C-alpha positions in Angstrom: -2.6 1.5 1.5 -5.1 -0.7 -0.2 -5.2 -3.2 2.7 -6.2 -0.5 5.2 -9.4 1.6 4.7 -10.5 4.4 7.1 -14.2 5.0 7.5 -16.0 8.2 8.3 -17.1 6.9 11.7 -13.5 6.5 12.7 -13.3 2.7 12.3 -10.7 1.0 10.2 -11.3 -2.0 7.8 -8.4 -4.3 7.1 -8.1 -6.6 4.1 -6.2 -9.7 5.4 -4.7 -12.9 4.0 -4.7 -15.6 6.8 -2.3 -18.6 7.0 -3.8 -20.9 9.7 -1.8 -23.7 11.3 1.4 -21.8 11.4 4.1 -22.3 14.0 3.3 -19.0 15.7 0.9 -16.2 15.4 2.4 -13.1 13.8 2.2 -10.4 11.2 3.9 -11.6 8.0 4.1 -8.5 5.8 2.0 -8.0 2.7 0.4 -10.7 0.4 -0.6 -8.9 -2.7 -3.1 -6.2 -1.7 -3.6 -7.7 1.8 -1.9 -7.8 5.2 -0.7 -11.3 5.8 -1.2 -12.8 9.3 0.1 -16.3 10.3 -2.1 -18.0 13.0 -1.0 -20.9 15.1 -4.7 -22.0 15.5 -6.1 -24.6 13.1 -8.8 -23.7 10.6 -11.5 -25.9 12.3 -14.6 -25.0 14.3 -13.9 -21.2 14.1 -10.7 -21.5 16.1 -8.7 -19.6 13.6 -11.2 -16.7 13.5 -11.3 -16.5 17.3 -7.5 -16.5 17.4 -7.4 -13.8 14.7 -9.8 -11.5 16.7 -7.9 -12.1 19.9 -4.6 -11.4 18.2 -5.7 -8.2 16.5 -7.4 -6.9 19.7 -4.2 -7.4 21.7 -1.9 -6.0 19.0 -4.1 -2.9 18.6 -4.8 -2.4 22.3 -8.6 -2.7 22.0 -11.2 -5.1 23.4 -12.2 -8.1 21.4 -15.7 -6.6 21.0 -14.0 -3.7 19.0 -12.9 -6.3 16.4 -15.5 -7.5 13.9 -15.1 -10.1 11.1 -16.9 -8.4 8.2 -16.4 -11.1 5.5 -14.4 -14.3 4.9 -15.7 -16.5 7.7 -14.5 -19.7 6.0 -11.9 -18.1 3.7 -8.2 -17.2 4.0 -9.2 -13.8 2.5 -10.9 -11.8 5.3 -12.1 -8.3 6.0 -12.0 -7.1 9.6 -13.4 -3.8 11.1 -11.7 -2.3 14.1 -13.2 0.4 16.2 -11.2 2.9 18.3 -7.8 2.2 16.7 -5.2 4.7 15.6 -4.5 3.8 11.9 -0.8 4.7 12.5 -0.5 1.9 15.0 -1.8 -0.6 12.4 0.5 0.8 9.7 3.5 0.1 11.9 2.7 -3.7 11.7 4.1 -3.7 8.2 7.7 -2.8 8.0 9.0 -1.1 4.8 11.2 -3.3 2.7 
């Protein structure tokens, strides 16, 4: 999967496409080569990034400190690194068509 990359240190990097200001926060399948996530938070003052980190931490069963925004601070296209996560758990977020 091109949206999920495993590193030698055991961390996982996700390529994401974010849709802020949605009705609810949820996984929304794939958007090209990225995992799409809808966020209820607005894209102002870092609220969407904070909501993204909290959502991924809860969904993956890790602390917020285990989720790091690598790139895309002000963009809809983001890369996020997760530590201590089983990649199979992340893969389950995207249901096959």
